[in-house]
N, C-alpha and C positions, 0 to 999 in steps of 0.2 A: 671352778676357775674364779679368781677374784676380779670383780668388775671395777673399772675405773670410776672414780667419783667425778661426775661432770662438773660439779661446783668447785671441787678442788682443782681440776684442770683449768677452769676459767680463772680461778684465783691465781694460779701459777703463771698463766699467760699474761694476766694483768700486771702481776709483779714484775715479770720480765720486761714488759713494755715500760713500766714505771722506772725500772732500773735504767733502761736506755734513755728515757726522757730526762732522768736525773743527771745522767752523764752529760747530756747536751747542756743542761743548765750549768753544770760545773764548768764545762768548757767555756760557756758564755760568761761565766763569772770568775775566770781563771786567775785574775790578778786582784782579787778583792782585798787581800792584805789583812793582817790581824787587827789593824786599826779600825776596820769597818765591819767585820763579821767574825764571829768565833762561836765555838761550841764548848760548853763547860759540862763535863760528865758529873753526875751526882755521886753520892757516896755509896750507893748500893743499887744493884739491879739495873733495870732499864730506866734510869733517871738522868735528867740533864736539862740544859737550857741552850737554845740557839739564840744568840744575841746579835743585834746590830747597833751601830753607834751613831751619835750625833756629835760631830766635831765642830766647835765654834771658833770663828776667826774674826778679826777686825782689821781695819786699815787706818791710816793717819787722818782720814776725813770723818772718822766716827761711824763708819758703816759696819754693822754687825752682820756676819754671814755664817749661817749654819749649813754644814754638809750633812744632810739627813739620809743615811743609808736605808735601803729598802730591800725586802724580800717579797716576792709576789704571793707567797702563802704564809699565813701567820695566825696566831690566836686573835680572836675578835678584840680582846682587851688591848692588844698591841696597836691595832689600827685606831682604836678609840683614843689612845694616848697620843698618837701622831696627829689625829684630827685636832686635839686640844692644843698641841704645839703650834699648829699652823694658824690658829686663830689670832695669835699675837704678831704675826708677820705682816709687813707691808706688801711683800711680794713672795710668792712661792713658785719657783721655777720647776716645772715638773716634766718628766720624761713620758713620751708617748709618740710612737711613729704614727702620726695621723695628720690630717689636713689642719691647717691653722684655724683655730677657733673651735675645733671639735673636742669636747670634753667627755670623759666617761660618765655615764648616767647610771646611778644605782638602780633606778626604777625602770629603765628601758629593757624590754625583753630582747631587743635586737643588739643591745650594746655588748661589746666584748665577745663577739661570736666567731672570732678567728679560730683556726685549728689549734694554734698555740694556746689561746685562752681556754679553749675547750679541754685540752689536755691538763692545763694547770688547774682548772676547776674540778676535773675528775680526780686528780691527785689530791686536791684539797679535801674533797668529799671523803675520799678513802682514808685520809689521815686525820679527818675531823679538824681541818683547818679552814680558815676563811680566805677568800680570794681578794687581793688588794684592790682591784678595780671595782669590786662590789662593796667595799668597806670604807675606802677613803672618799671623803666628800670633796669632789673637784668643782662644785658649783660656785663657791664664793668668788667674788671679783678679784681677790688677790692671787688666785691661781692663774699662772701665765705659762702657756706652752713654750717650751725651750728645747725643742728636739727637731729632727729632720721630719719632713713629710715623706710619704712612700716614694714619690717620684725622685726626691733628692737622694734618698738612701739608695734607690735603684741605680741612679746615675753615678753615685759615688762608688758603688760596687763595680759597675761596669768599667769605670775609669781605671780601676785597679785590677781589672780582670778577675773579679771575685763573684762568687755566688754562695748560696747557703752551704753547699757541699764543700767548696774549697775553703770557706771560712772555718767550717767544722774541722776540716783536715789540718789546716794551719794551727788551730788552737790545740788539736789533739797531738800534733807533732811537738808543739812547745811543751805541753804537759808531760809527754812521754820522756822528755829529756830532763825535766825538773822535778817530777812528782815521784820522789823516792823517800817515802816516809818509813821510818823504822818502827815496828810495832811489836809488843810482847805477844807471846802465844795467847795470853788471856784476852788481849785487845783484838787479835786477829779474827776471832769468831764474831766480833761485833763490827767488823768492817763490812762494807757493802759488797756482797757476793751472793750467788744463788745459795751457797751453804748457809750464810748468815740469815738470809731471808727465810729459809726453811727452819732454822733455829728459832727465829722470831715467831713464825707461825705456830710453832709447837711450845712456845714459852708459857702459855696459859694467859698471856696478856698481849695478844698480837697487835692490838691497836697501838699501845704505847711503845712496844718493842720496835715496830716498824717505823713509828715516828722518830724514835731514837736513832735508828740507822740512817734514815734520810737526813735528819738534822745534823748528825755527826759528819756525813759526807759533805754537806754544804759548808760546815765549819772547816773541814779539811782544806777546802779551796782557799781559805784565808792564809794558808801556809805557802801558797804558790804565787810568784810574781812574774809577770811577763815584762820583757824589756820594752822601752819606749819605742824602739824601732818596730817591734812586732805589733804593738798597740796601734801605731800610726798606719800600718799596712792593712788593718782590719777596720773597715768603715763602721761596723756596728759598735766599735769602741771609739777609735780616734776621731772620726768625722762627727759623731754624735757629741763627743766631749767638746769639740770646737764649737759646735752649734750652741751648747749651753753657755760656754764662756762668752761668746758673742752676745747672747741675750743678756747675760749678767752685766756686761759693760754698758749695754743700753739702759737697763732699768736702774743701775747704780748711778748713772749720770743725772738722774732726777734726785734733787736734794731731799725730797720728801720720803724717799725710800731708804730708810735707815736700818730696817730690820728685814733681812732677806734670807730665804732658805732655798737651797737646791735639793730637791727631792728626786734622787736618781737611784738606780740599782747600785748595790755595793761594788759591782765590777767596775763602775766608772770612776769611783771616788779617788783612787790613787792618781789617775791622770788629771782629774779636775783639781785636786789639791796641788799638784805640781804647778799647774798653770796659774792658780790664784796666788800662790806664794812667790813664784819666780817672775811672773809677768805682771801681776797686778798689785803686788806689795802687801798682801794680807799676811797677818801673823796669827798663830794659834793662841787661843785664850783658854779653852777647856776641852775636855773629852769625857763623854759619858756613854754608858751602855743601856740599852732597853731590851728586855726579854721578848723575843719574837715568838718562840715556842717554849712552853714549859711542859716537861715530861716527868711524871704523869700530870 
């Protein structure tokens, strides 16, 4: 009788959990839009690039504003480029559901110890990717918290009768009605499923093939857009977007702050862009892409 391979069973269980976690990430990033994240397949094999964008705007007062999209896992070089970008900014408005004044610390053993962070770091280790909160330097004085704190988020969710499960369900329902991508038979084997995971594991280069699958799934989220109504019903999107816009108005009122960046997850960027254009009078100047993951 052929015995089960314990290591293989553990790997499959981990991949199943990773698939579920990735789906959660997709739902949370469901309206990223192709302006803010995309995946470009390579010419052969398991090759490609997951990219995020920096979209630059300005207003009539001469304020320059960059919307800097982020993914929580990426190549170390990607975060090094972002750190270099932020050096030239007067203010960097960053996302983090935390108490005011609390910044992620790269050297702190207790930092980023939440269950979500633990899963993200585990996925990053498995995919040979770095974790954003361990690579971005939040210590400079120009980094300014522009998000809700845990109590504010909890109250916002309670006010709309939301919890994590209902939020997940609402996003899943929205995706189920809009997520109808047509794929060729050749592409189907590379979409995220248990079959494609097994194919990746037996490809002879499972590290890069799995990275390809996960990156491609994140890129697919860029093809889906949620309505403004749905976004506003979900505090983890709408309420947090309003928090960063409020902070932007405050810092931009200081005439010395002429170079500002908003550093948020790509999921937030369509809503933030809509607000800065329609409410604050910003106009787009440029758009560029940064490679977050390179495969191989």
